[in-house]
PyMOL commands that place a pseudoatom at each C-alpha (Angstrom):
pseudoatom trace, name=CA, resn=MET, resi=1, chain=A, elem=C, hetatm=0, pos=[110.434, 202.617, 83.633]
pseudoatom trace, name=CA, resn=ILE, resi=2, chain=A, elem=C, hetatm=0, pos=[106.551, 202.084, 84.477]
pseudoatom trace, name=CA, resn=ASP, resi=3, chain=A, elem=C, hetatm=0, pos=[105.878, 201.493, 87.886]
pseudoatom trace, name=CA, resn=PHE, resi=4, chain=A, elem=C, hetatm=0, pos=[103.911, 198.581, 89.147]
pseudoatom trace, name=CA, resn=VAL, resi=5, chain=A, elem=C, hetatm=0, pos=[100.137, 198.173, 88.312]
pseudoatom trace, name=CA, resn=MET, resi=6, chain=A, elem=C, hetatm=0, pos=[97.296, 195.810, 89.106]
pseudoatom trace, name=CA, resn=THR, resi=7, chain=A, elem=C, hetatm=0, pos=[96.070, 194.247, 86.435]
pseudoatom trace, name=CA, resn=GLU, resi=8, chain=A, elem=C, hetatm=0, pos=[92.983, 191.839, 85.607]
pseudoatom trace, name=CA, resn=ILE, resi=9, chain=A, elem=C, hetatm=0, pos=[91.466, 189.461, 83.059]
pseudoatom trace, name=CA, resn=GLU, resi=10, chain=A, elem=C, hetatm=0, pos=[87.927, 188.116, 82.971]
pseudoatom trace, name=CA, resn=VAL, resi=11, chain=A, elem=C, hetatm=0, pos=[87.993, 184.564, 81.384]
pseudoatom trace, name=CA, resn=LEU, resi=12, chain=A, elem=C, hetatm=0, pos=[84.702, 182.644, 81.562]
pseudoatom trace, name=CA, resn=GLY, resi=13, chain=A, elem=C, hetatm=0, pos=[83.397, 185.149, 84.095]
pseudoatom trace, name=CA, resn=VAL, resi=14, chain=A, elem=C, hetatm=0, pos=[86.270, 184.105, 86.191]
pseudoatom trace, name=CA, resn=LYS, resi=15, chain=A, elem=C, hetatm=0, pos=[88.126, 187.595, 87.195]
pseudoatom trace, name=CA, resn=ILE, resi=16, chain=A, elem=C, hetatm=0, pos=[92.364, 186.842, 87.098]
pseudoatom trace, name=CA, resn=LEU, resi=17, chain=A, elem=C, hetatm=0, pos=[94.592, 189.219, 88.601]
pseudoatom trace, name=CA, resn=GLU, resi=18, chain=A, elem=C, hetatm=0, pos=[97.927, 189.842, 87.688]
pseudoatom trace, name=CA, resn=PRO, resi=19, chain=A, elem=C, hetatm=0, pos=[97.377, 187.763, 84.799]
pseudoatom trace, name=CA, resn=MET, resi=20, chain=A, elem=C, hetatm=0, pos=[100.789, 187.506, 82.966]
pseudoatom trace, name=CA, resn=THR, resi=21, chain=A, elem=C, hetatm=0, pos=[102.339, 187.693, 86.971]
pseudoatom trace, name=CA, resn=SER, resi=22, chain=A, elem=C, hetatm=0, pos=[100.846, 184.601, 87.680]
pseudoatom trace, name=CA, resn=PHE, resi=23, chain=A, elem=C, hetatm=0, pos=[101.670, 182.626, 84.531]
pseudoatom trace, name=CA, resn=THR, resi=24, chain=A, elem=C, hetatm=0, pos=[105.449, 183.359, 85.130]
pseudoatom trace, name=CA, resn=ASP, resi=25, chain=A, elem=C, hetatm=0, pos=[104.617, 182.156, 88.476]
pseudoatom trace, name=CA, resn=LEU, resi=26, chain=A, elem=C, hetatm=0, pos=[103.431, 178.932, 86.920]
pseudoatom trace, name=CA, resn=ILE, resi=27, chain=A, elem=C, hetatm=0, pos=[106.132, 178.886, 84.435]
pseudoatom trace, name=CA, resn=THR, resi=28, chain=A, elem=C, hetatm=0, pos=[109.136, 178.964, 87.247]
pseudoatom trace, name=CA, resn=GLY, resi=29, chain=A, elem=C, hetatm=0, pos=[106.989, 176.463, 89.755]
pseudoatom trace, name=CA, resn=SER, resi=30, chain=A, elem=C, hetatm=0, pos=[106.807, 174.159, 86.852]
pseudoatom trace, name=CA, resn=VAL, resi=31, chain=A, elem=C, hetatm=0, pos=[110.213, 174.422, 85.536]
pseudoatom trace, name=CA, resn=CYS, resi=32, chain=A, elem=C, hetatm=0, pos=[111.145, 173.780, 89.380]
pseudoatom trace, name=CA, resn=TYR, resi=33, chain=A, elem=C, hetatm=0, pos=[108.975, 170.524, 89.210]
pseudoatom trace, name=CA, resn=ILE, resi=34, chain=A, elem=C, hetatm=0, pos=[110.405, 169.152, 86.474]
pseudoatom trace, name=CA, resn=ILE, resi=35, chain=A, elem=C, hetatm=0, pos=[113.902, 169.607, 87.785]
pseudoatom trace, name=CA, resn=PHE, resi=36, chain=A, elem=C, hetatm=0, pos=[112.901, 167.740, 90.993]
pseudoatom trace, name=CA, resn=PHE, resi=37, chain=A, elem=C, hetatm=0, pos=[111.243, 164.860, 88.857]
pseudoatom trace, name=CA, resn=LEU, resi=38, chain=A, elem=C, hetatm=0, pos=[114.532, 164.946, 86.435]
pseudoatom trace, name=CA, resn=LEU, resi=39, chain=A, elem=C, hetatm=0, pos=[116.859, 164.924, 89.819]
pseudoatom trace, name=CA, resn=ASN, resi=40, chain=A, elem=C, hetatm=0, pos=[114.521, 162.029, 91.641]
pseudoatom trace, name=CA, resn=LYS, resi=41, chain=A, elem=C, hetatm=0, pos=[115.508, 159.629, 88.718]
pseudoatom trace, name=CA, resn=GLU, resi=42, chain=A, elem=C, hetatm=0, pos=[118.937, 159.776, 89.327]
pseudoatom trace, name=CA, resn=GLU, resi=43, chain=A, elem=C, hetatm=0, pos=[119.667, 157.173, 91.989]
pseudoatom trace, name=CA, resn=VAL, resi=44, chain=A, elem=C, hetatm=0, pos=[122.403, 159.169, 93.754]
pseudoatom trace, name=CA, resn=LYS, resi=45, chain=A, elem=C, hetatm=0, pos=[122.316, 158.347, 97.412]
pseudoatom trace, name=CA, resn=GLU, resi=46, chain=A, elem=C, hetatm=0, pos=[124.594, 161.321, 98.367]
pseudoatom trace, name=CA, resn=PRO, resi=47, chain=A, elem=C, hetatm=0, pos=[122.902, 163.234, 101.262]
pseudoatom trace, name=CA, resn=ALA, resi=48, chain=A, elem=C, hetatm=0, pos=[123.492, 166.305, 100.304]
pseudoatom trace, name=CA, resn=TYR, resi=49, chain=A, elem=C, hetatm=0, pos=[122.497, 165.459, 96.210]
pseudoatom trace, name=CA, resn=ARG, resi=50, chain=A, elem=C, hetatm=0, pos=[118.861, 164.677, 98.156]
pseudoatom trace, name=CA, resn=TYR, resi=51, chain=A, elem=C, hetatm=0, pos=[118.907, 168.102, 100.098]
pseudoatom trace, name=CA, resn=LEU, resi=52, chain=A, elem=C, hetatm=0, pos=[119.492, 169.892, 96.928]
pseudoatom trace, name=CA, resn=LYS, resi=53, chain=A, elem=C, hetatm=0, pos=[116.735, 167.790, 94.667]
pseudoatom trace, name=CA, resn=PHE, resi=54, chain=A, elem=C, hetatm=0, pos=[114.272, 169.012, 97.642]
pseudoatom trace, name=CA, resn=TYR, resi=55, chain=A, elem=C, hetatm=0, pos=[115.385, 172.310, 97.342]
pseudoatom trace, name=CA, resn=PHE, resi=56, chain=A, elem=C, hetatm=0, pos=[113.514, 172.456, 93.837]
pseudoatom trace, name=CA, resn=LEU, resi=57, chain=A, elem=C, hetatm=0, pos=[110.106, 170.532, 95.107]
pseudoatom trace, name=CA, resn=PHE, resi=58, chain=A, elem=C, hetatm=0, pos=[109.482, 173.280, 97.529]
pseudoatom trace, name=CA, resn=ILE, resi=59, chain=A, elem=C, hetatm=0, pos=[110.624, 176.295, 95.439]
pseudoatom trace, name=CA, resn=GLY, resi=60, chain=A, elem=C, hetatm=0, pos=[108.529, 175.083, 92.836]
pseudoatom trace, name=CA, resn=THR, resi=61, chain=A, elem=C, hetatm=0, pos=[105.223, 174.468, 95.355]
pseudoatom trace, name=CA, resn=ALA, resi=62, chain=A, elem=C, hetatm=0, pos=[106.169, 177.895, 97.019]
pseudoatom trace, name=CA, resn=THR, resi=63, chain=A, elem=C, hetatm=0, pos=[106.442, 179.767, 93.396]
pseudoatom trace, name=CA, resn=LEU, resi=64, chain=A, elem=C, hetatm=0, pos=[103.289, 177.946, 91.988]
pseudoatom trace, name=CA, resn=TRP, resi=65, chain=A, elem=C, hetatm=0, pos=[101.036, 178.032, 95.282]
pseudoatom trace, name=CA, resn=GLY, resi=66, chain=A, elem=C, hetatm=0, pos=[102.000, 182.620, 95.110]
pseudoatom trace, name=CA, resn=ALA, resi=67, chain=A, elem=C, hetatm=0, pos=[100.735, 182.347, 91.283]
pseudoatom trace, name=CA, resn=ILE, resi=68, chain=A, elem=C, hetatm=0, pos=[97.483, 181.099, 92.596]
pseudoatom trace, name=CA, resn=PHE, resi=69, chain=A, elem=C, hetatm=0, pos=[97.121, 182.839, 95.472]
pseudoatom trace, name=CA, resn=SER, resi=70, chain=A, elem=C, hetatm=0, pos=[99.375, 185.455, 96.232]
pseudoatom trace, name=CA, resn=HIS, resi=71, chain=A, elem=C, hetatm=0, pos=[98.369, 186.809, 92.304]
pseudoatom trace, name=CA, resn=ALA, resi=72, chain=A, elem=C, hetatm=0, pos=[95.526, 185.174, 90.351]
pseudoatom trace, name=CA, resn=PHE, resi=73, chain=A, elem=C, hetatm=0, pos=[92.963, 184.716, 93.223]
pseudoatom trace, name=CA, resn=LEU, resi=74, chain=A, elem=C, hetatm=0, pos=[94.377, 186.761, 95.955]
pseudoatom trace, name=CA, resn=TYR, resi=75, chain=A, elem=C, hetatm=0, pos=[90.924, 188.711, 96.304]
pseudoatom trace, name=CA, resn=LEU, resi=76, chain=A, elem=C, hetatm=0, pos=[89.364, 184.771, 97.229]
pseudoatom trace, name=CA, resn=VAL, resi=77, chain=A, elem=C, hetatm=0, pos=[91.477, 184.220, 100.375]
pseudoatom trace, name=CA, resn=THR, resi=78, chain=A, elem=C, hetatm=0, pos=[93.127, 186.581, 102.952]
pseudoatom trace, name=CA, resn=PHE, resi=79, chain=A, elem=C, hetatm=0, pos=[96.666, 188.138, 102.808]
pseudoatom trace, name=CA, resn=SER, resi=80, chain=A, elem=C, hetatm=0, pos=[97.280, 185.531, 105.242]
pseudoatom trace, name=CA, resn=TRP, resi=81, chain=A, elem=C, hetatm=0, pos=[96.942, 182.785, 102.778]
pseudoatom trace, name=CA, resn=LYS, resi=82, chain=A, elem=C, hetatm=0, pos=[100.457, 184.047, 101.003]
pseudoatom trace, name=CA, resn=ALA, resi=83, chain=A, elem=C, hetatm=0, pos=[102.455, 183.024, 104.602]
pseudoatom trace, name=CA, resn=VAL, resi=84, chain=A, elem=C, hetatm=0, pos=[101.789, 179.146, 102.750]
pseudoatom trace, name=CA, resn=GLY, resi=85, chain=A, elem=C, hetatm=0, pos=[104.001, 179.455, 99.931]
pseudoatom trace, name=CA, resn=TRP, resi=86, chain=A, elem=C, hetatm=0, pos=[106.360, 182.114, 102.169]
pseudoatom trace, name=CA, resn=SER, resi=87, chain=A, elem=C, hetatm=0, pos=[106.848, 179.147, 104.460]
pseudoatom trace, name=CA, resn=SER, resi=88, chain=A, elem=C, hetatm=0, pos=[107.359, 176.615, 101.563]
pseudoatom trace, name=CA, resn=SER, resi=89, chain=A, elem=C, hetatm=0, pos=[110.049, 179.331, 100.397]
pseudoatom trace, name=CA, resn=ALA, resi=90, chain=A, elem=C, hetatm=0, pos=[112.019, 179.124, 103.884]
pseudoatom trace, name=CA, resn=VAL, resi=91, chain=A, elem=C, hetatm=0, pos=[111.679, 175.261, 103.901]
pseudoatom trace, name=CA, resn=GLY, resi=92, chain=A, elem=C, hetatm=0, pos=[113.783, 175.485, 100.596]
pseudoatom trace, name=CA, resn=MET, resi=93, chain=A, elem=C, hetatm=0, pos=[116.018, 177.816, 101.725]
pseudoatom trace, name=CA, resn=TYR, resi=94, chain=A, elem=C, hetatm=0, pos=[116.514, 174.977, 104.706]
pseudoatom trace, name=CA, resn=LEU, resi=95, chain=A, elem=C, hetatm=0, pos=[117.465, 172.171, 102.529]
pseudoatom trace, name=CA, resn=ILE, resi=96, chain=A, elem=C, hetatm=0, pos=[120.057, 174.163, 100.264]
pseudoatom trace, name=CA, resn=GLU, resi=97, chain=A, elem=C, hetatm=0, pos=[122.045, 175.529, 102.921]
pseudoatom trace, name=CA, resn=ASN, resi=98, chain=A, elem=C, hetatm=0, pos=[121.909, 172.111, 104.372]
pseudoatom trace, name=CA, resn=GLY, resi=99, chain=A, elem=C, hetatm=0, pos=[123.113, 170.823, 100.876]
pseudoatom trace, name=CA, resn=ALA, resi=100, chain=A, elem=C, hetatm=0, pos=[125.580, 173.300, 100.746]
pseudoatom trace, name=CA, resn=LEU, resi=101, chain=A, elem=C, hetatm=0, pos=[127.155, 172.374, 103.734]
pseudoatom trace, name=CA, resn=LEU, resi=102, chain=A, elem=C, hetatm=0, pos=[127.204, 168.491, 103.575]
pseudoatom trace, name=CA, resn=ASN, resi=103, chain=A, elem=C, hetatm=0, pos=[128.469, 169.529, 100.295]
pseudoatom trace, name=CA, resn=TYR, resi=104, chain=A, elem=C, hetatm=0, pos=[131.619, 171.069, 101.692]
pseudoatom trace, name=CA, resn=LYS, resi=105, chain=A, elem=C, hetatm=0, pos=[131.611, 168.811, 104.288]
pseudoatom trace, name=CA, resn=ARG, resi=106, chain=A, elem=C, hetatm=0, pos=[132.569, 165.879, 101.977]
pseudoatom trace, name=CA, resn=HIS, resi=107, chain=A, elem=C, hetatm=0, pos=[135.460, 167.363, 100.551]
pseudoatom trace, name=CA, resn=HIS, resi=108, chain=A, elem=C, hetatm=0, pos=[136.225, 168.951, 104.184]
pseudoatom trace, name=CA, resn=PRO, resi=109, chain=A, elem=C, hetatm=0, pos=[135.997, 165.714, 106.721]
pseudoatom trace, name=CA, resn=GLU, resi=110, chain=A, elem=C, hetatm=0, pos=[137.594, 168.331, 109.673]
pseudoatom trace, name=CA, resn=THR, resi=111, chain=A, elem=C, hetatm=0, pos=[135.455, 171.239, 109.030]
pseudoatom trace, name=CA, resn=LYS, resi=112, chain=A, elem=C, hetatm=0, pos=[134.567, 172.942, 112.303]
pseudoatom trace, name=CA, resn=LEU, resi=113, chain=A, elem=C, hetatm=0, pos=[131.777, 174.247, 110.527]
pseudoatom trace, name=CA, resn=GLY, resi=114, chain=A, elem=C, hetatm=0, pos=[129.614, 171.787, 111.283]
pseudoatom trace, name=CA, resn=PHE, resi=115, chain=A, elem=C, hetatm=0, pos=[127.584, 173.643, 113.880]
pseudoatom trace, name=CA, resn=LEU, resi=116, chain=A, elem=C, hetatm=0, pos=[125.592, 175.797, 111.139]
pseudoatom trace, name=CA, resn=LYS, resi=117, chain=A, elem=C, hetatm=0, pos=[123.197, 173.016, 110.762]
pseudoatom trace, name=CA, resn=TYR, resi=118, chain=A, elem=C, hetatm=0, pos=[122.112, 174.359, 114.142]
pseudoatom trace, name=CA, resn=VAL, resi=119, chain=A, elem=C, hetatm=0, pos=[122.271, 177.890, 112.843]
pseudoatom trace, name=CA, resn=PHE, resi=120, chain=A, elem=C, hetatm=0, pos=[120.496, 176.796, 109.584]
pseudoatom trace, name=CA, resn=ALA, resi=121, chain=A, elem=C, hetatm=0, pos=[117.502, 175.219, 112.292]
pseudoatom trace, name=CA, resn=LEU, resi=122, chain=A, elem=C, hetatm=0, pos=[117.482, 178.416, 114.473]
pseudoatom trace, name=CA, resn=GLN, resi=123, chain=A, elem=C, hetatm=0, pos=[117.277, 180.421, 111.229]
pseudoatom trace, name=CA, resn=LEU, resi=124, chain=A, elem=C, hetatm=0, pos=[113.979, 178.529, 110.188]
pseudoatom trace, name=CA, resn=LEU, resi=125, chain=A, elem=C, hetatm=0, pos=[112.398, 178.773, 113.403]
pseudoatom trace, name=CA, resn=ILE, resi=126, chain=A, elem=C, hetatm=0, pos=[112.817, 182.482, 113.537]
pseudoatom trace, name=CA, resn=PHE, resi=127, chain=A, elem=C, hetatm=0, pos=[111.531, 182.559, 110.095]
pseudoatom trace, name=CA, resn=PHE, resi=128, chain=A, elem=C, hetatm=0, pos=[108.436, 181.022, 111.618]
pseudoatom trace, name=CA, resn=LEU, resi=129, chain=A, elem=C, hetatm=0, pos=[107.917, 182.784, 114.409]
pseudoatom trace, name=CA, resn=LEU, resi=130, chain=A, elem=C, hetatm=0, pos=[107.923, 186.181, 112.635]
pseudoatom trace, name=CA, resn=ILE, resi=131, chain=A, elem=C, hetatm=0, pos=[105.884, 184.924, 109.859]
pseudoatom trace, name=CA, resn=LEU, resi=132, chain=A, elem=C, hetatm=0, pos=[103.221, 182.792, 112.595]
pseudoatom trace, name=CA, resn=ASN, resi=133, chain=A, elem=C, hetatm=0, pos=[102.947, 186.531, 113.750]
pseudoatom trace, name=CA, resn=PRO, resi=134, chain=A, elem=C, hetatm=0, pos=[100.295, 188.836, 111.950]
pseudoatom trace, name=CA, resn=GLY, resi=135, chain=A, elem=C, hetatm=0, pos=[102.461, 192.383, 112.771]
pseudoatom trace, name=CA, resn=THR, resi=136, chain=A, elem=C, hetatm=0, pos=[105.750, 190.785, 111.038]
pseudoatom trace, name=CA, resn=ARG, resi=137, chain=A, elem=C, hetatm=0, pos=[104.169, 188.515, 108.360]
pseudoatom trace, name=CA, resn=VAL, resi=138, chain=A, elem=C, hetatm=0, pos=[105.121, 190.277, 105.462]
pseudoatom trace, name=CA, resn=PHE, resi=139, chain=A, elem=C, hetatm=0, pos=[107.298, 189.449, 102.359]
pseudoatom trace, name=CA, resn=THR, resi=140, chain=A, elem=C, hetatm=0, pos=[110.115, 191.410, 103.521]
pseudoatom trace, name=CA, resn=VAL, resi=141, chain=A, elem=C, hetatm=0, pos=[110.560, 188.311, 105.898]
pseudoatom trace, name=CA, resn=THR, resi=142, chain=A, elem=C, hetatm=0, pos=[111.201, 185.752, 103.112]
pseudoatom trace, name=CA, resn=ASN, resi=143, chain=A, elem=C, hetatm=0, pos=[113.270, 188.222, 101.230]
pseudoatom trace, name=CA, resn=SER, resi=144, chain=A, elem=C, hetatm=0, pos=[115.508, 188.619, 104.036]
pseudoatom trace, name=CA, resn=ASN, resi=145, chain=A, elem=C, hetatm=0, pos=[115.793, 185.230, 105.067]
pseudoatom trace, name=CA, resn=ILE, resi=146, chain=A, elem=C, hetatm=0, pos=[116.439, 184.055, 100.952]
pseudoatom trace, name=CA, resn=ALA, resi=147, chain=A, elem=C, hetatm=0, pos=[119.558, 187.004, 101.407]
pseudoatom trace, name=CA, resn=ILE, resi=148, chain=A, elem=C, hetatm=0, pos=[120.603, 185.694, 104.212]
pseudoatom trace, name=CA, resn=GLY, resi=149, chain=A, elem=C, hetatm=0, pos=[120.867, 182.134, 103.647]
pseudoatom trace, name=CA, resn=MET, resi=150, chain=A, elem=C, hetatm=0, pos=[122.409, 182.544, 99.836]
pseudoatom trace, name=CA, resn=ILE, resi=151, chain=A, elem=C, hetatm=0, pos=[124.600, 185.470, 100.476]
pseudoatom trace, name=CA, resn=LEU, resi=152, chain=A, elem=C, hetatm=0, pos=[125.688, 184.323, 104.275]
pseudoatom trace, name=CA, resn=PHE, resi=153, chain=A, elem=C, hetatm=0, pos=[126.043, 180.500, 103.626]
pseudoatom trace, name=CA, resn=VAL, resi=154, chain=A, elem=C, hetatm=0, pos=[124.976, 179.020, 100.664]
pseudoatom trace, name=CA, resn=PHE, resi=155, chain=A, elem=C, hetatm=0, pos=[127.134, 180.632, 97.938]
pseudoatom trace, name=CA, resn=PRO, resi=156, chain=A, elem=C, hetatm=0, pos=[130.312, 181.127, 100.552]
pseudoatom trace, name=CA, resn=LEU, resi=157, chain=A, elem=C, hetatm=0, pos=[129.835, 177.148, 100.844]
pseudoatom trace, name=CA, resn=PHE, resi=158, chain=A, elem=C, hetatm=0, pos=[129.758, 176.407, 97.328]
pseudoatom trace, name=CA, resn=LEU, resi=159, chain=A, elem=C, hetatm=0, pos=[132.468, 178.956, 97.004]
pseudoatom trace, name=CA, resn=MET, resi=160, chain=A, elem=C, hetatm=0, pos=[135.162, 177.283, 98.812]
pseudoatom trace, name=CA, resn=THR, resi=161, chain=A, elem=C, hetatm=0, pos=[133.820, 173.794, 98.435]
pseudoatom trace, name=CA, resn=TYR, resi=162, chain=A, elem=C, hetatm=0, pos=[134.751, 174.824, 94.253]
pseudoatom trace, name=CA, resn=LEU, resi=163, chain=A, elem=C, hetatm=0, pos=[138.264, 176.339, 95.313]
pseudoatom trace, name=CA, resn=LYS, resi=164, chain=A, elem=C, hetatm=0, pos=[139.393, 173.016, 96.868]
pseudoatom trace, name=CA, resn=THR, resi=165, chain=A, elem=C, hetatm=0, pos=[137.865, 170.735, 94.128]
pseudoatom trace, name=CA, resn=LYS, resi=166, chain=A, elem=C, hetatm=0, pos=[137.826, 172.901, 91.073]
pseudoatom trace, name=CA, resn=SER, resi=167, chain=A, elem=C, hetatm=0, pos=[135.144, 170.389, 90.242]
pseudoatom trace, name=CA, resn=ARG, resi=168, chain=A, elem=C, hetatm=0, pos=[132.804, 171.464, 87.053]
pseudoatom trace, name=CA, resn=GLY, resi=169, chain=A, elem=C, hetatm=0, pos=[129.833, 170.767, 89.234]
pseudoatom trace, name=CA, resn=ASN, resi=170, chain=A, elem=C, hetatm=0, pos=[130.185, 173.628, 92.104]
pseudoatom trace, name=CA, resn=LYS, resi=171, chain=A, elem=C, hetatm=0, pos=[131.456, 175.629, 89.313]
pseudoatom trace, name=CA, resn=MET, resi=172, chain=A, elem=C, hetatm=0, pos=[128.022, 175.589, 87.643]
pseudoatom trace, name=CA, resn=ILE, resi=173, chain=A, elem=C, hetatm=0, pos=[126.328, 176.395, 91.174]
pseudoatom trace, name=CA, resn=LEU, resi=174, chain=A, elem=C, hetatm=0, pos=[128.599, 179.217, 91.306]
pseudoatom trace, name=CA, resn=TYR, resi=175, chain=A, elem=C, hetatm=0, pos=[127.274, 180.476, 87.824]
pseudoatom trace, name=CA, resn=PHE, resi=176, chain=A, elem=C, hetatm=0, pos=[123.700, 179.989, 89.107]
pseudoatom trace, name=CA, resn=PHE, resi=177, chain=A, elem=C, hetatm=0, pos=[124.612, 182.632, 91.852]
pseudoatom trace, name=CA, resn=PHE, resi=178, chain=A, elem=C, hetatm=0, pos=[126.036, 185.248, 89.665]
pseudoatom trace, name=CA, resn=ALA, resi=179, chain=A, elem=C, hetatm=0, pos=[123.928, 184.862, 86.974]
pseudoatom trace, name=CA, resn=SER, resi=180, chain=A, elem=C, hetatm=0, pos=[120.547, 185.599, 89.747]
pseudoatom trace, name=CA, resn=LEU, resi=181, chain=A, elem=C, hetatm=0, pos=[121.827, 189.145, 90.264]
pseudoatom trace, name=CA, resn=ILE, resi=182, chain=A, elem=C, hetatm=0, pos=[120.015, 189.740, 86.780]
pseudoatom trace, name=CA, resn=PRO, resi=183, chain=A, elem=C, hetatm=0, pos=[116.620, 188.883, 88.159]
pseudoatom trace, name=CA, resn=GLY, resi=184, chain=A, elem=C, hetatm=0, pos=[117.271, 190.608, 91.270]
pseudoatom trace, name=CA, resn=LEU, resi=185, chain=A, elem=C, hetatm=0, pos=[118.077, 193.672, 90.054]
pseudoatom trace, name=CA, resn=THR, resi=186, chain=A, elem=C, hetatm=0, pos=[115.366, 193.602, 87.481]
pseudoatom trace, name=CA, resn=PHE, resi=187, chain=A, elem=C, hetatm=0, pos=[113.220, 193.201, 90.282]
pseudoatom trace, name=CA, resn=ASN, resi=188, chain=A, elem=C, hetatm=0, pos=[114.660, 195.850, 92.389]
pseudoatom trace, name=CA, resn=THR, resi=189, chain=A, elem=C, hetatm=0, pos=[115.079, 198.351, 89.691]
pseudoatom trace, name=CA, resn=LYS, resi=190, chain=A, elem=C, hetatm=0, pos=[111.360, 197.625, 88.777]
pseudoatom trace, name=CA, resn=LEU, resi=191, chain=A, elem=C, hetatm=0, pos=[112.773, 197.263, 85.171]
pseudoatom trace, name=CA, resn=THR, resi=192, chain=A, elem=C, hetatm=0, pos=[109.349, 196.936, 83.356]
pseudoatom trace, name=CA, resn=LEU, resi=193, chain=A, elem=C, hetatm=0, pos=[108.175, 196.697, 79.493]
pseudoatom trace, name=CA, resn=HIS, resi=194, chain=A, elem=C, hetatm=0, pos=[104.299, 196.797, 80.295]
pseudoatom trace, name=CA, resn=ASP, resi=195, chain=A, elem=C, hetatm=0, pos=[101.620, 197.107, 82.679]
pseudoatom trace, name=CA, resn=PHE, resi=196, chain=A, elem=C, hetatm=0, pos=[100.872, 193.392, 81.243]
pseudoatom trace, name=CA, resn=PHE, resi=197, chain=A, elem=C, hetatm=0, pos=[104.534, 192.702, 81.314]
pseudoatom trace, name=CA, resn=ASN, resi=198, chain=A, elem=C, hetatm=0, pos=[106.062, 194.045, 84.313]
pseudoatom trace, name=CA, resn=TYR, resi=199, chain=A, elem=C, hetatm=0, pos=[109.441, 193.996, 86.724]
pseudoatom trace, name=CA, resn=HIS, resi=200, chain=A, elem=C, hetatm=0, pos=[107.250, 190.741, 88.403]
pseudoatom trace, name=CA, resn=ASP, resi=201, chain=A, elem=C, hetatm=0, pos=[107.364, 188.802, 85.109]
pseudoatom trace, name=CA, resn=ILE, resi=202, chain=A, elem=C, hetatm=0, pos=[110.376, 189.421, 83.755]
pseudoatom trace, name=CA, resn=SER, resi=203, chain=A, elem=C, hetatm=0, pos=[112.200, 188.797, 87.200]
pseudoatom trace, name=CA, resn=HIS, resi=204, chain=A, elem=C, hetatm=0, pos=[110.254, 185.461, 87.131]
pseudoatom trace, name=CA, resn=ILE, resi=205, chain=A, elem=C, hetatm=0, pos=[111.375, 184.203, 83.207]
pseudoatom trace, name=CA, resn=LEU, resi=206, chain=A, elem=C, hetatm=0, pos=[114.932, 185.340, 84.314]
pseudoatom trace, name=CA, resn=MET, resi=207, chain=A, elem=C, hetatm=0, pos=[114.524, 182.917, 87.470]
pseudoatom trace, name=CA, resn=ALA, resi=208, chain=A, elem=C, hetatm=0, pos=[113.148, 180.168, 86.335]
pseudoatom trace, name=CA, resn=LEU, resi=209, chain=A, elem=C, hetatm=0, pos=[116.226, 180.408, 83.430]
pseudoatom trace, name=CA, resn=CYS, resi=210, chain=A, elem=C, hetatm=0, pos=[118.939, 180.336, 86.526]
pseudoatom trace, name=CA, resn=MET, resi=211, chain=A, elem=C, hetatm=0, pos=[116.680, 177.601, 87.592]
pseudoatom trace, name=CA, resn=VAL, resi=212, chain=A, elem=C, hetatm=0, pos=[117.746, 175.489, 84.829]
pseudoatom trace, name=CA, resn=LEU, resi=213, chain=A, elem=C, hetatm=0, pos=[121.454, 176.472, 85.456]
pseudoatom trace, name=CA, resn=LEU, resi=214, chain=A, elem=C, hetatm=0, pos=[121.544, 174.904, 89.022]
pseudoatom trace, name=CA, resn=TYR, resi=215, chain=A, elem=C, hetatm=0, pos=[119.677, 172.073, 87.821]
pseudoatom trace, name=CA, resn=PHE, resi=216, chain=A, elem=C, hetatm=0, pos=[122.851, 171.435, 85.296]
pseudoatom trace, name=CA, resn=GLY, resi=217, chain=A, elem=C, hetatm=0, pos=[124.995, 172.237, 88.467]
pseudoatom trace, name=CA, resn=VAL, resi=218, chain=A, elem=C, hetatm=0, pos=[123.401, 169.956, 90.896]
pseudoatom trace, name=CA, resn=LYS, resi=219, chain=A, elem=C, hetatm=0, pos=[123.122, 167.214, 88.114]
pseudoatom trace, name=CA, resn=GLN, resi=220, chain=A, elem=C, hetatm=0, pos=[126.895, 167.641, 87.485]
pseudoatom trace, name=CA, resn=LEU, resi=221, chain=A, elem=C, hetatm=0, pos=[127.205, 166.738, 91.023]
pseudoatom trace, name=CA, resn=GLY, resi=222, chain=A, elem=C, hetatm=0, pos=[125.454, 164.060, 91.335]
pseudoatom trace, name=CA, resn=LYS, resi=223, chain=A, elem=C, hetatm=0, pos=[128.218, 162.629, 88.541]
pseudoatom trace, name=CA, resn=GLU, resi=224, chain=A, elem=C, hetatm=0, pos=[130.487, 163.549, 90.938]
pseudoatom trace, name=CA, resn=TYR, resi=225, chain=A, elem=C, hetatm=0, pos=[129.173, 161.769, 93.826]
pseudoatom trace, name=CA, resn=GLU, resi=226, chain=A, elem=C, hetatm=0, pos=[129.015, 158.426, 91.825]
pseudoatom trace, name=CA, resn=LEU, resi=227, chain=A, elem=C, hetatm=0, pos=[132.479, 158.391, 90.519]
pseudoatom trace, name=CA, resn=ALA, resi=228, chain=A, elem=C, hetatm=0, pos=[134.045, 159.006, 93.587]
for i in range(1, 228): cmd.bond("trace and resi %d" % i, "trace and resi %d" % (i + 1))
show_as sticks, trace
zoom trace
């Protein structure tokens, strides 16, 4: 295992930090944008579907911003610029949380979990309060926000919906969650092949593949909404 080392290259006199990390971030962000435009072409009116498709737009924006200002050209800006990408990621989390809740409520009309929409709003508010404070403006806040949202809310909501409906769309989205453990494990164990292809880069590529899996799940949900 190799510890992460800051690398850089120069192209036409322009210095680019962490070139492979920036490039793989661009790949992941571009995949999210393509997915958003593909989903947006579908004429699905279900509110849950709209929340889920816009999740890709905001996560794609967060990733592309990170590629440019958190990695490639970090030396041109201050650290606080990273907060823009982190904030976009938090909005994306808010969207997928609400999408999961609306998807659940669609099959559980008598649910008492409607209050969660206020919990999600509070979670987003707390995130912004922390990220606007220079003393707590750290990536750990973003990581914690994602972990709380996905583990405590999004995954259980999709799981409970699948257990009731056995729908293919919900099942495919559950596959996304299980697959996402792989890039997370790669990042946390700092699995690195080379200074120019470290655990950041590997996890970015794996996450892009996971996003494709999530795309197929959301697309399938859209078909199921239209057939209902």
